[in-house]
Every structure is written in C-alpha cells, then in structure tokens.
C-alpha positions as CSV (number, residue, x, y, z in Angstrom):
1,X,46.3,-26.0,-46.8
2,X,47.6,-28.0,-49.6
3,X,46.1,-27.4,-53.0
4,X,44.0,-30.2,-54.4
5,X,46.0,-32.2,-56.9
6,X,44.5,-32.3,-60.4
7,X,44.5,-35.9,-62.0
8,X,45.8,-35.6,-65.7
9,X,43.4,-36.4,-68.4
10,X,46.0,-39.3,-69.6
11,X,45.1,-41.1,-66.4
12,X,41.6,-41.7,-67.5
13,X,42.4,-42.2,-71.1
14,X,42.6,-46.0,-71.7
15,X,43.9,-45.6,-75.3
16,X,43.9,-42.8,-78.0
17,X,44.5,-43.8,-81.8
18,X,44.1,-42.2,-85.1
19,X,43.0,-44.6,-88.1
20,X,43.5,-43.7,-91.8
21,X,42.0,-45.9,-94.2
22,X,41.4,-48.7,-91.7
23,X,45.2,-48.7,-90.4
24,X,46.4,-47.3,-87.0
25,X,48.9,-44.5,-87.5
26,X,52.1,-45.2,-85.3
27,X,53.0,-43.0,-82.4
28,X,51.5,-41.8,-79.1
29,X,48.7,-39.4,-79.4
30,X,47.1,-36.9,-77.3
31,X,43.5,-36.2,-78.0
32,X,44.0,-32.6,-79.3
33,X,46.9,-33.6,-81.5
34,X,45.0,-36.7,-82.7
35,X,42.2,-34.8,-83.9
36,X,44.4,-32.0,-85.3
37,X,46.0,-34.7,-87.5
38,X,42.8,-36.1,-88.5
39,X,41.5,-32.8,-89.7
40,X,44.7,-31.9,-91.4
41,X,44.7,-35.0,-93.4
42,X,40.9,-34.5,-94.2
43,X,40.6,-38.3,-93.7
44,X,40.4,-41.1,-90.8
45,X,39.1,-40.7,-87.5
46,X,40.1,-40.8,-83.8
47,X,39.2,-43.1,-81.3
48,X,39.7,-42.4,-77.6
49,X,38.6,-44.8,-74.9
50,X,38.2,-43.6,-71.3
51,X,37.3,-45.4,-68.0
52,X,35.2,-43.6,-65.3
53,X,36.5,-40.1,-65.9
54,X,35.5,-37.3,-63.5
55,X,33.7,-34.0,-64.7
56,X,37.1,-32.1,-64.6
57,X,38.8,-34.8,-66.8
58,X,36.4,-35.1,-69.3
59,X,35.9,-31.3,-69.8
60,X,39.2,-31.2,-71.7
61,X,38.1,-33.8,-74.4
62,X,34.6,-32.2,-74.3
63,X,36.1,-28.9,-75.3
64,X,38.0,-30.1,-78.2
65,X,35.5,-32.4,-79.6
66,X,32.6,-30.1,-79.1
67,X,30.7,-32.7,-77.2
68,X,27.4,-31.6,-76.0
69,X,27.3,-30.8,-72.4
70,X,24.1,-32.8,-71.7
71,X,25.7,-35.9,-72.8
72,X,28.8,-35.3,-71.2
73,X,26.8,-35.1,-67.8
74,X,25.3,-38.3,-68.4
75,X,28.5,-39.7,-69.4
76,X,30.1,-38.9,-66.1
77,X,27.2,-39.5,-64.0
78,X,26.5,-43.0,-65.4
79,X,23.4,-45.1,-64.2
80,X,21.8,-44.4,-67.5
81,X,19.1,-46.4,-69.5
82,X,20.1,-47.8,-72.6
83,X,19.3,-44.9,-75.2
84,X,20.3,-43.1,-78.5
85,X,20.4,-39.1,-78.7
86,X,21.3,-36.9,-81.5
87,X,22.9,-33.5,-81.0
88,X,23.4,-31.6,-84.2
89,X,26.3,-33.5,-86.1
90,X,27.0,-36.0,-83.2
91,X,25.4,-39.2,-81.8
92,X,25.3,-40.2,-78.0
93,X,24.5,-43.8,-77.5
94,X,24.4,-45.6,-73.9
95,X,24.6,-49.4,-73.8
96,X,24.3,-51.5,-70.7
97,X,27.0,-54.0,-70.1
98,X,26.5,-57.2,-68.1
99,X,28.8,-60.0,-66.6
100,X,27.6,-63.0,-64.8
101,X,29.5,-64.0,-61.6
102,X,27.2,-66.6,-60.3
103,X,27.7,-68.6,-57.4
104,X,26.4,-72.1,-56.1
105,X,23.7,-70.9,-53.8
106,X,22.5,-67.5,-54.6
107,X,21.5,-65.1,-51.7
108,X,20.1,-61.8,-51.3
109,X,23.7,-60.5,-50.4
110,X,25.4,-61.4,-53.4
111,X,24.7,-60.4,-57.1
112,X,24.6,-62.9,-60.1
113,X,24.8,-60.5,-62.7
114,X,27.2,-57.1,-62.5
115,X,25.9,-54.4,-64.6
116,X,28.1,-51.5,-66.0
117,X,27.9,-48.9,-68.9
118,X,29.6,-47.7,-72.0
119,X,28.8,-44.5,-73.3
120,X,29.8,-43.7,-77.0
121,X,30.1,-40.2,-78.7
122,X,30.0,-40.6,-82.3
123,X,31.0,-37.7,-84.7
124,X,32.1,-37.6,-88.3
125,X,35.9,-37.8,-87.5
126,X,36.0,-39.1,-84.1
127,X,34.7,-41.7,-81.4
128,X,34.8,-41.2,-77.9
129,X,34.0,-44.3,-75.6
130,X,33.4,-43.9,-71.7
131,X,33.2,-47.1,-69.9
132,X,31.9,-47.5,-66.2
133,X,32.5,-50.7,-64.5
134,X,35.6,-53.3,-64.2
135,X,34.2,-55.7,-66.8
136,X,33.7,-55.8,-70.4
137,X,36.7,-53.6,-71.6
138,X,36.8,-52.7,-75.1
139,X,40.5,-53.8,-75.6
140,X,39.7,-57.0,-77.3
141,X,37.1,-54.9,-79.6
142,X,39.9,-52.5,-80.7
143,X,42.1,-55.2,-81.2
144,X,39.6,-57.3,-83.7
145,X,38.8,-54.2,-85.7
146,X,42.6,-53.4,-86.2
147,X,43.1,-56.9,-87.5
148,X,40.1,-56.0,-90.0
149,X,41.1,-52.8,-92.0
150,X,38.4,-53.2,-94.5
151,X,35.9,-52.9,-91.7
152,X,37.3,-50.2,-89.8
153,X,37.8,-48.3,-92.9
154,X,34.1,-47.8,-92.9
155,X,34.5,-45.1,-90.3
156,X,33.6,-44.3,-86.6
157,X,30.0,-45.9,-87.2
158,X,31.9,-49.2,-87.5
159,X,33.6,-48.8,-84.4
160,X,29.9,-48.3,-82.7
161,X,28.7,-51.4,-84.3
162,X,31.6,-53.4,-83.2
163,X,31.1,-52.2,-79.6
164,X,27.2,-53.0,-79.9
165,X,27.8,-56.5,-81.4
166,X,30.3,-57.3,-78.6
167,X,28.0,-56.1,-75.7
168,X,24.9,-58.2,-77.3
169,X,27.3,-61.1,-77.6
170,X,28.0,-60.6,-74.0
171,X,24.0,-60.7,-73.2
172,X,24.1,-64.1,-75.1
173,X,26.7,-65.3,-72.8
174,X,25.1,-64.5,-69.7
175,X,21.7,-65.8,-70.8
176,X,23.4,-69.2,-71.4
177,X,24.9,-69.1,-67.8
178,X,21.5,-68.1,-66.4
179,X,19.7,-70.8,-68.2
180,X,21.8,-73.2,-66.9
181,X,21.4,-72.2,-63.3
182,X,17.5,-72.0,-64.0
183,X,17.6,-75.6,-65.5
184,X,19.4,-77.0,-62.3
185,X,17.2,-75.0,-59.9
186,X,14.0,-76.2,-62.0
187,X,15.4,-80.0,-61.6
188,X,15.9,-79.5,-57.6
189,X,12.1,-77.7,-57.3
190,X,10.6,-80.9,-59.0
191,X,12.8,-83.6,-57.3
192,X,10.9,-85.4,-54.6
193,X,11.6,-84.2,-51.0
194,X,13.8,-81.4,-52.3
195,X,14.3,-78.7,-50.0
196,X,14.9,-75.7,-52.7
197,X,14.5,-72.3,-50.8
198,X,12.1,-69.8,-52.3
199,X,14.6,-66.9,-51.7
200,X,17.0,-68.3,-54.1
201,X,14.4,-68.3,-56.9
202,X,13.5,-64.5,-55.7
203,X,17.1,-63.6,-56.1
204,X,17.6,-65.4,-59.4
205,X,14.1,-63.6,-60.6
206,X,15.8,-59.9,-59.5
207,X,18.8,-60.9,-61.5
208,X,16.7,-61.5,-64.6
209,X,14.9,-58.4,-64.1
210,X,18.3,-56.4,-63.9
211,X,19.3,-58.1,-67.2
212,X,15.9,-57.4,-68.7
213,X,16.3,-53.7,-67.9
214,X,19.7,-53.8,-69.8
215,X,18.4,-55.6,-72.6
216,X,14.9,-54.5,-73.4
217,X,15.6,-50.7,-73.8
218,X,18.4,-51.2,-76.2
219,X,15.8,-52.5,-79.0
220,X,14.4,-49.1,-80.1
221,X,18.1,-47.4,-80.6
222,X,19.3,-50.2,-82.5
223,X,16.2,-50.2,-84.7
224,X,16.8,-46.6,-85.1
225,X,20.5,-47.1,-86.4
226,X,19.2,-49.6,-88.9
227,X,16.6,-47.2,-90.5
228,X,18.7,-44.2,-91.2
229,X,18.4,-42.3,-88.2
230,X,21.7,-40.2,-89.0
231,X,24.0,-39.8,-91.9
232,X,26.8,-40.7,-89.3
233,X,25.8,-44.3,-90.1
234,X,26.7,-45.0,-93.8
235,X,24.3,-47.5,-95.6
236,X,27.0,-50.1,-95.5
237,X,26.9,-50.2,-91.7
238,X,23.3,-50.4,-91.2
239,X,23.1,-54.0,-92.3
240,X,25.5,-54.9,-89.6
241,X,23.4,-53.1,-86.8
242,X,20.4,-55.4,-88.4
243,X,22.3,-58.2,-87.6
244,X,22.8,-56.9,-83.9
245,X,19.3,-56.4,-83.6
246,X,18.2,-59.5,-84.5
247,X,20.6,-61.2,-81.8
248,X,18.9,-58.7,-79.3
249,X,15.5,-59.8,-80.2
250,X,16.7,-63.4,-79.4
251,X,18.0,-62.4,-76.0
252,X,15.0,-60.7,-75.1
253,X,12.6,-63.6,-76.1
254,X,14.8,-65.6,-73.8
255,X,14.9,-63.1,-70.8
256,X,11.1,-63.0,-71.3
257,X,11.0,-66.8,-71.0
258,X,13.1,-66.8,-67.9
259,X,11.1,-64.4,-66.1
260,X,7.9,-66.7,-67.0
261,X,9.6,-70.0,-65.9
262,X,11.1,-68.4,-62.5
263,X,7.4,-67.1,-61.7
264,X,6.2,-71.0,-62.2
265,X,8.9,-72.0,-59.9
266,X,8.1,-69.7,-57.2
267,X,4.3,-70.8,-57.2
268,X,5.7,-74.5,-57.4
269,X,8.2,-74.1,-54.2
270,X,5.2,-72.3,-52.6
271,X,2.8,-75.1,-53.2
272,X,5.4,-77.8,-52.2
273,X,5.8,-75.7,-48.7
274,X,1.8,-75.7,-48.5
275,X,1.7,-79.5,-49.1
276,X,4.5,-79.9,-46.6
277,X,2.7,-78.0,-44.1
278,X,-0.6,-79.9,-44.6
279,X,1.2,-83.1,-44.2
280,X,2.9,-81.9,-40.9
281,X,-0.4,-80.7,-39.7
282,X,-2.1,-84.2,-40.4
283,X,0.9,-85.9,-38.4
284,X,0.4,-83.5,-35.6
285,X,-3.4,-83.9,-35.3
286,X,-3.0,-87.8,-35.7
287,X,-0.7,-87.9,-32.7
288,X,-2.7,-85.5,-30.7
289,X,-5.7,-87.7,-31.3
290,X,-3.8,-90.7,-29.8
291,X,-2.4,-88.7,-26.9
292,X,-5.8,-87.4,-25.9
293,X,-7.1,-91.1,-25.3
294,X,-4.8,-91.9,-22.1
295,X,-5.1,-88.4,-21.3
296,X,-8.8,-88.6,-21.2
297,X,-8.7,-92.0,-19.3
298,X,-6.1,-90.6,-17.0
299,X,-8.2,-87.5,-16.0
300,X,-11.3,-89.6,-15.3
301,X,-9.5,-92.0,-12.9
302,X,-7.8,-88.9,-11.4
303,X,-11.0,-87.7,-9.8
304,X,-10.5,-89.5,-6.6
305,X,-14.0,-90.9,-6.2
306,X,-14.5,-94.0,-4.3
307,X,-17.6,-95.5,-6.3
308,X,-15.9,-95.8,-9.7
309,X,-16.1,-99.0,-11.7
310,X,-13.0,-101.5,-11.5
311,X,-11.5,-99.0,-8.8
312,X,-10.7,-101.9,-6.4
313,X,-10.7,-104.6,-8.9
314,X,-7.3,-106.6,-8.8
315,X,-7.1,-106.4,-12.6
316,X,-8.5,-103.0,-13.3
317,X,-5.1,-101.3,-13.7
318,X,-3.8,-103.7,-16.4
319,X,-7.1,-103.9,-18.0
320,X,-7.1,-100.0,-18.1
321,X,-3.8,-100.2,-19.9
322,X,-4.7,-102.6,-22.3
323,X,-7.7,-100.7,-23.3
324,X,-5.5,-97.4,-23.8
325,X,-2.9,-99.6,-26.0
326,X,-5.7,-101.0,-27.8
327,X,-7.4,-97.7,-28.8
328,X,-4.1,-96.0,-29.8
329,X,-3.2,-99.0,-32.0
330,X,-6.5,-98.7,-33.7
331,X,-6.1,-95.1,-34.3
332,X,-2.8,-95.5,-35.2
333,X,-3.8,-98.0,-37.9
334,X,-6.5,-95.7,-39.2
335,X,-4.2,-92.8,-39.5
336,X,-1.5,-94.9,-41.4
337,X,-4.4,-96.3,-43.8
338,X,-5.3,-92.9,-44.5
339,X,-1.9,-91.8,-45.0
340,X,-1.9,-89.2,-42.3
341,X,1.2,-91.0,-40.7
C-alpha cells in the first residue's frame, strides 16, 4: 500500500510577508523564518494568508506562532458564527464573507448569496488569516495596505481593521444588489394580472436570512474592539473600527427592512392568489348555474311520460329551446352585471 502523500504547508499559504515600519521586506519567506526575522529585529510583524488548510497543514504554523488549539480547530472546521475570542496575548476573530451571485428567476435549487469565512489570528507581531470560500480574496486588501505605509505601520491591528472594513463594504454591495431585486419583485407583485410565484419570494427571504446571520452577530465583536477589549488594538486603530461598526449598523437596519418587506410581499401574493381563486369560483358557479337550466329542462322532458305539456304540439320543441336560451341569456346578463363573468 502506497504511503499517503503529505501536501506541503506552502501549498495552502497564499502569501507570507514581513512588514517593518509599514513597508514590506523584499524576498520570499517561510512562516518560521519570517517570525524569526521580526523577533530578531524587535520591530514589525508577519502576515500570513492561508486558504482552506487542513488540520495537518495548519499544525506547523500553529506550533511556530503558538496559536491556541481551540481557535485552530475552529479555523480548520469553518462554519462558525462571527465572533471575537481572546486567548492570553492573542485574539481570534471570525468574519462571514458574502457574495451575491443572483439570477433572473430565483429558485430553491440555487443560492443567490454565497457565504464564506475569514478567520484572523492576531498577535503582537503577527497576523494569520485563514479563508474559506472561493470569493472575497484578501489580495486587494493586502495591496491597498501596502500602498499606505502609514496605515500599515500601525501594526497587526491595522490589518484586522482593513479586513473587517473590506468585508463590511462587501455587505453593502450585496445589500444594494438585493435591494434592486426586491424592488423589481415588488413592482411585479403589485402589477395588475401579474403572475409572480410566491416561491421566488420565499427563496429571496431565505437568502436575506442567510445574510442576516452573517451580519447581525458581527456587531458585538466590532463594538468590543472599539471599547478597548484588548491591548493588541491600539487607540489609534479603535476609531477606524467605529467607522466599520457604523457601516455595519446601516447594513443591519437595511437587512431588517428587507425581511419585513418580503413578509409583506408574501402576504400580498397570497392575497392575490386568494382573490384569483375567488374570481375563478364565481365564474365556475356562474357557468354551472347557466348549464343547470338546459340540464333541468332536458331532464324533465326525458322522463318519457305521455301526458306532458306541449309534448305533441308542433312548436313545442322550438319554444323549449327559446325558453332555455332566454333564461341562460338573462342569467348571463345578471352575472355579468355583478362582475362574476
């Protein structure tokens, strides 16, 4: 039996860099050499980015950076709620990422909002980010920070802020996309004789609830960071987290409004369905009443009695037909006047 091949740690490391005074040091670094360089200098920090590592692959980094085993387990398993935990001289934060894929006709088999996760290990001289999901990569965040050495010089907490800010900005983009779809759906619902399916609204409501589960739990962790929860977040960075928290509050309020609006749309669609069914029942009742007239008369004359009125009269048959047509016409006019037909 062939031995199981071990995938090298580098296969899961997207980027590893050393930053001193807000500038990236040149060269390629392994995680152990990078941390050793920072601690030799006594200045700067290491930022390692990983994408969906396995337990075996993150173990080596966890040992070098002394990451807490419970936080490491959460980072590997994923599917965590947004949270902020403190382990001695390290912070562990989980943020949910979202991506709006959308489609013209929402169905239960397809998701409109894809979710992922970013876990951040924050220490005095390092940042380790673990990303789950194929969207919302952190390359743009790293590039933007590297273009702003003054911000990057604030330390690892500046990286955590940049990541949180980017993710919350993505929330705003997704909220705007969902709002456009809900506005279009609302217009269709309240258009006369429209055929909007209630299932589409239920699918949209499900996606809004997924977005809500990603957004709402992030509020308390952000407020902790603004209130001096840990010395790892200096005072200069706390004000930036306040701005992120303000944006998150805006997103939370809009998501709550979407939930209420979709509930209203569901009720409106159900009311339209009920009204349409009532109209159909009135039409069926009207036609049934008109059909019952010739049925009743034909049933009477089909009894085959000899002594019946006008049975042997020459004009009996056309008179009966005329009576049937007259009664049906009167019923049709009455039902039409009462808007049953």
